[in-house]
C-alpha positions in Angstrom: 0.0 0.0 0.0 2.8 2.4 0.9 4.6 2.3 -2.6 1.2 2.8 -4.3 0.5 5.9 -2.3 4.0 7.2 -3.0 3.5 6.6 -6.7 0.1 8.3 -6.6 1.7 11.3 -5.0 4.3 11.6 -7.7 1.9 11.4 -10.6 -1.3 12.9 -9.2 -1.1 15.9 -11.5 1.5 14.9 -14.1 2.8 11.7 -15.7 6.3 10.6 -14.7 8.9 13.1 -15.8 11.1 11.6 -18.4 13.1 14.6 -19.9 15.7 16.9 -18.5 13.5 20.0 -18.3 10.3 18.2 -17.2 11.4 18.8 -13.6 11.6 22.5 -14.1 8.1 22.5 -15.6 6.7 20.5 -12.7 8.4 22.7 -10.1 6.9 25.8 -11.6 3.5 24.2 -11.8 3.6 23.2 -8.2 4.9 26.7 -7.2 1.9 28.4 -8.8 -0.5 25.8 -7.5 0.6 26.1 -3.9 0.8 29.9 -4.0 -2.7 30.0 -5.4 -3.9 27.4 -2.9 -2.4 29.3 0.0 -3.9 32.6 -1.2 -7.3 31.0 -1.6 -7.2 29.6 1.9 -6.2 32.9 3.4 -8.8 34.9 1.4 -11.7 32.5 2.2 -10.7 32.3 5.9 -10.7 36.1 6.2 -14.0 36.3 4.4 -15.6 33.8 6.9 -14.0 35.6 9.8 -15.3 39.1 8.7 -18.7 37.7 8.0 -19.0 36.3 11.6 -17.1 39.1 13.4 -18.8 42.0 11.8 -22.3 40.6 11.2 -25.3 42.8 11.9 -26.5 42.4 15.6 -29.3 43.9 17.6 -28.2 47.0 19.5 -25.0 47.4 17.4 -24.2 50.9 16.5 -22.4 51.5 13.1 -18.9 52.9 13.4 -17.0 55.0 10.9 -14.9 52.9 8.5 -11.2 53.7 8.0 -10.5 55.7 4.9 -6.9 55.0 4.3 -4.1 52.7 5.6 -0.7 53.0 4.1 0.7 49.9 5.8 -2.2 47.8 4.7 -2.0 49.0 1.1 1.8 48.4 0.9 1.3 44.9 2.3 -1.3 43.8 -0.2 0.7 45.4 -3.0 4.2 44.2 -2.2 3.5 40.6 -1.3 1.7 39.8 -4.6 4.4 41.8 -6.5 7.2 39.7 -5.0 5.2 36.5 -5.7 4.4 37.4 -9.3 8.0 38.5 -10.1 9.3 35.3 -8.7 6.9 33.3 -10.9 8.0 35.4 -13.9 11.7 34.9 -13.2 11.4 31.1 -12.8 9.1 30.8 -15.8 11.2 32.9 -18.1 14.4 31.0 -17.2 12.6 27.8 -17.9 11.2 29.1 -21.1 14.6 30.2 -22.4 16.0 26.7 -21.6 13.1 25.0 -23.4 13.2 27.3 -26.4 17.0 27.0 -27.0 18.2 23.7 -28.4 21.8 22.8 -27.7 24.1 23.3 -30.7 25.1 19.6 -30.7 21.5 18.3 -30.6 20.6 15.5 -33.0 18.2 16.9 -35.7 15.0 15.2 -36.7 12.3 16.6 -39.0 8.6 16.2 -38.1 6.0 16.2 -40.8 2.4 16.4 -39.6 -0.5 15.4 -42.0 -4.2 14.7 -41.4 -4.0 12.3 -39.5 -0.5 10.9 -39.1 3.0 11.7 -38.1 6.2 11.2 -40.1 9.7 11.5 -38.6 12.6 12.0 -41.0 16.2 11.3 -39.9 19.4 12.8 -41.3 20.4 9.6 -43.1 17.1 9.4 -45.0 15.3 7.0 -42.7 11.6 7.7 -42.0 9.3 6.3 -39.4 5.7 6.9 -38.1 7.2 6.6 -34.6 9.8 8.8 -33.0 12.9 6.8 -32.1 15.5 8.6 -30.1 18.6 7.7 -28.1 18.6 8.1 -24.3 20.6 11.0 -22.8 21.1 12.9 -26.0 19.5 16.3 -26.9 17.1 16.0 -29.8 16.1 19.0 -32.0 12.8 18.7 -33.8 12.0 20.8 -36.8 8.2 20.7 -37.2 6.0 21.6 -40.1 2.5 20.7 -41.4 1.3 19.9 -44.9 -2.3 20.9 -44.4 -3.7 22.4 -41.1 -2.3 23.3 -37.7 -1.3 20.3 -35.6 0.4 20.2 -32.3 3.0 17.6 -31.2 2.5 16.7 -27.5 4.5 14.3 -25.4 3.2 14.5 -21.8 6.1 12.5 -20.3 8.6 15.1 -21.7 6.4 18.1 -21.0 6.8 18.9 -24.7 4.2 20.6 -26.8 4.8 22.5 -30.0 2.6 23.5 -32.9 3.1 22.3 -36.5 2.0 25.1 -38.8 1.6 25.1 -42.6 4.2 27.1 -44.6 6.5 27.6 -41.7 9.0 25.7 -39.5 8.9 25.5 -35.7 11.7 24.1 -33.5 11.6 22.2 -30.2 14.0 20.0 -28.3 14.2 17.5 -25.5 16.5 15.0 -23.9 15.0 11.8 -22.8 16.3 10.3 -19.5 14.7 6.9 -19.4 14.5 4.0 -21.9 10.9 3.1 -22.7 7.9 4.0 -24.9 5.9 7.2 -24.4 2.6 8.4 -25.8 2.6 11.1 -28.5 -0.5 13.0 -29.3 -1.8 15.8 -31.6 -3.0 18.5 -29.1 -4.7 20.8 -31.7 -8.1 19.9 -33.2 -7.4 19.1 -36.8 -10.5 17.4 -38.2 -12.7 14.4 -37.9 -10.0 11.9 -36.9 -8.0 14.2 -34.6 -8.3 11.8 -31.7 -6.7 9.0 -33.9 -3.6 11.1 -34.6 -1.4 9.3 -32.1 2.0 7.8 -32.2 4.7 7.0 -29.6 8.3 8.0 -28.7 10.6 5.0 -28.4 13.6 5.9 -26.3 16.5 3.4 -26.8 20.1 3.0 -25.6 22.5 4.7 -28.0 23.7 1.4 -29.4 20.2 0.1 -30.0 19.2 3.4 -31.6 22.1 3.3 -34.1 21.2 -0.3 -35.0 17.5 0.7 -35.5 18.6 3.8 -37.5 20.8 1.7 -39.9 18.0 -0.8 -40.4 15.4 2.0 -41.0 17.6 3.7 -43.6 17.3 0.6 -45.7 13.5 1.3 -45.7 11.5 -1.2 -47.6 14.2 -2.1 -50.2 15.0 -5.4 -48.6 11.3 -6.5 -48.6 9.1 -8.0 -51.3 7.2 -5.1 -53.0 3.8 -6.3 -51.7 5.1 -6.6 -48.1 6.7 -3.2 -48.4 3.5 -1.6 -49.7 1.5 -3.0 -46.8 4.1 -1.5 -44.4 3.9 1.9 -46.2 0.1 1.7 -46.0 0.4 2.2 -42.3 3.6 4.1 -42.1 2.4 6.9 -44.4 -0.9 7.4 -42.7 -3.0 5.9 -45.5 -5.1 3.9 -42.9 -6.6 7.1 -41.6 -8.7 7.6 -44.8 -8.5 4.4 -46.9 -9.5 0.8 -46.2 -8.1 -2.4 -47.6 -11.3 -4.5 -47.0 -13.9 -2.6 -49.0 -15.4 -0.7 -46.1 -16.3 2.9 -46.5 -14.0 5.7 -45.3 -13.0 9.2 -46.0 -11.3 8.1 -49.2 -11.9 5.3 -51.7 -11.2 1.7 -50.6 -8.1 0.0 -52.0 -10.0 -3.3 -52.3 -10.4 -4.1 -56.0 -9.3 -0.6 -57.0 -6.5 -1.4 -59.4 -7.7 -2.3 -62.9 -11.3 -1.2 -62.2 -13.0 1.8 -63.7 -13.8 4.8 -61.5 -15.8 8.0 -62.2 -14.1 11.3 -61.4 -15.8 14.4 -60.1 -16.0 15.9 -63.6 -17.9 13.0 -64.9 -14.9 11.4 -66.7 -14.3 7.7 -66.3 -10.8 6.3 -65.9 -9.2 2.9 -65.4 -7.0 2.8 -62.3 -3.5 1.9 -63.5 0.1 2.6 -62.4 0.2 6.1 -63.7 -3.1 7.1 -62.1 -2.0 5.8 -58.7 1.4 7.6 -59.0 -0.4 10.9 -59.9 -2.9 10.4 -57.1 -0.1 10.0 -54.5 2.0 12.9 -55.7 -0.9 15.3 -56.7 -4.2 13.8 -55.4 -6.3 16.9 -56.4 -5.6 16.3 -60.1 -8.2 13.5 -60.4 -10.6 13.1 -57.5 -13.0 10.1 -57.5 -16.7 11.2 -57.5 -18.4 11.0 -54.1 -15.2 11.9 -52.2 -13.9 15.3 -51.0 -10.5 16.6 -52.1 -8.9 16.4 -48.7 -5.8 14.2 -49.3 -2.5 16.2 -49.0 0.1 15.9 -51.8 3.0 13.5 -51.2 5.3 15.2 -53.7 8.7 15.5 -52.0 7.6 13.2 -49.2 7.8 9.8 -50.8 10.4 8.0 -52.8 9.9 6.5 -56.3 10.6 3.0 -54.9 8.0 3.5 -52.2 5.4 4.4 -54.9 6.3 1.2 -56.7 5.7 -0.8 -53.5 2.3 0.9 -53.0 1.3 0.1 -56.6 2.4 -3.6 -56.3 0.5 -3.9 -53.0 -2.7 -2.4 -54.6 -2.3 -5.0 -57.3 -2.4 -7.8 -54.7 -5.8 -6.5 -53.5 -7.5 -6.5 -56.9 -9.0 -9.3 -59.0 -8.3 -7.5 -62.2 -4.6 -6.6 -61.7 -1.6 -8.5 -63.1 0.6 -10.5 -60.8 2.6 -8.2 -58.5 6.4 -8.1 -58.7 8.2 -10.6 -56.6 11.2 -8.2 -56.1 12.1 -4.7 -56.9 13.9 -4.1 -60.2 17.7 -3.7 -59.8 19.1 -0.2 -60.3 21.3 0.3 -63.4 23.3 3.2 -64.7 23.7 5.1 -61.5 24.7 8.8 -61.4 28.5 9.5 -61.1 29.9 9.3 -57.6 29.0 12.4 -55.6 26.3 13.5 -58.0 23.6 12.6 -55.6 25.0 14.6 -52.7 22.8 17.5 -51.5 24.4 20.9 -51.9 25.4 22.3 -48.6 25.6 18.9 -46.8 27.6 19.1 -43.6 31.2 17.7 -43.7 30.8 16.9 -40.0 28.6 13.9 -40.8 24.8 13.4 -40.5 24.8 14.6 -36.9 26.7 17.8 -37.3 25.1 21.1 -36.6 24.6 21.9 -40.3 23.7 18.3 -41.4 21.1 18.0 -44.1 19.5 14.7 -45.3 20.9 13.1 -48.4 19.4 10.2 -50.4 20.3 7.8 -53.2 19.8 9.4 -56.7 16.7 8.7 -58.7 16.8 6.7 -61.9 17.8 8.6 -65.0 14.9 10.4 -66.5 12.6 9.6 -63.5 10.8 12.4 -61.7 12.4 13.0 -58.3 10.1 12.5 -55.4 12.7 12.1 -52.6 11.8 13.2 -49.1 13.6 16.4 -48.1 13.6 18.5 -45.0 13.7 21.8 -47.0 11.1 23.8 -48.9 13.7 24.2 -51.6 13.6 20.5 -52.4 12.7 20.9 -56.1 15.4 23.6 -56.7 18.0 21.4 -55.1 16.9 18.4 -57.1 17.2 20.4 -60.4 20.7 21.6 -59.3 21.7 18.0 -58.6 20.6 16.9 -62.1 22.5 19.8 -63.7 25.6 18.9 -61.7 25.3 15.3 -62.8 25.0 16.3 -66.5 27.9 18.7 -66.1 30.1 15.9 -64.6 29.1 13.5 -67.4 30.0 15.9 -70.1 33.4 16.5 -68.6 32.7 19.9 -67.1 32.3 23.3 -68.6 33.8 23.9 -72.1 
């Protein structure tokens, strides 16, 4: 019984603190709470005392009320002033700490979309869950592709908005290995409550092993298996079903090879090109009876991942050809170094100026690599120009 009561006392208001600055946040919360509770008790007690002491009684003669008391006015002015300035000092000091990531923090990009999370690492790995090493500062760069979301991890006392067309920054340092709930704390539509994920805190060695494996993505899987994994990882499950049931978007069951009617009245057979276009630019051809609510995945999904999604959709349809058993092997790669992102940090993927780099796309293929910069298309064009320049032997 005693340990249970002790645990209850620790987490009565807050979940267990699992980040370096969570203790500061809790301390300030309890400071304000107990100051407010103490002031409430004093005020209510005085009210009750005055009501009883100075109630109207038979035979009591009214007396003149005091008009001014300098000592009393100084007392009720200075005590709250000292209390409020103390709260401001502690709160501002904590705010500066929370708002200033360490220079050596490990950088992760957060992309929020109705209604899923995607976490992008410097080596190109992506995950619907946030994996981080223990006892290392993590800097998050947050953005949204559609509406305002808010990343909230109660155990870390971390909450930061993800806003369209801008980047926000937050940081934390986890202190205990384990899994912690991650929520969207800003109402973002009909499935806001389902926009959940988790933070997986690992020992540094385990995190590096996970990161190396995640960087391989789905390339080592059969295409159908990879497509099924991406169906969940990319948040498709929030709007689409694979069993024919109704949802926000069309079901994937028996979609490939079948004819669908678009909002303009045009009919089209679902094939590889239509699926690719619908992933990268979903507003181009919207199926009749559904709203145009899907965000574009241009710049957020790789060509190989689109191929995996297509092969998986084929496996769900009775009119589709047999899906591929393996991904086609890459041929004729770009010259060495041509795929490097301009401005990549020489200090490695974890350096202060690190930027994500990815394998080059196939020659002639449209680039759709994930990037952490709004200038992704410009960098992609520059990469191709550099490749052509290198192939031709340089400037004449």
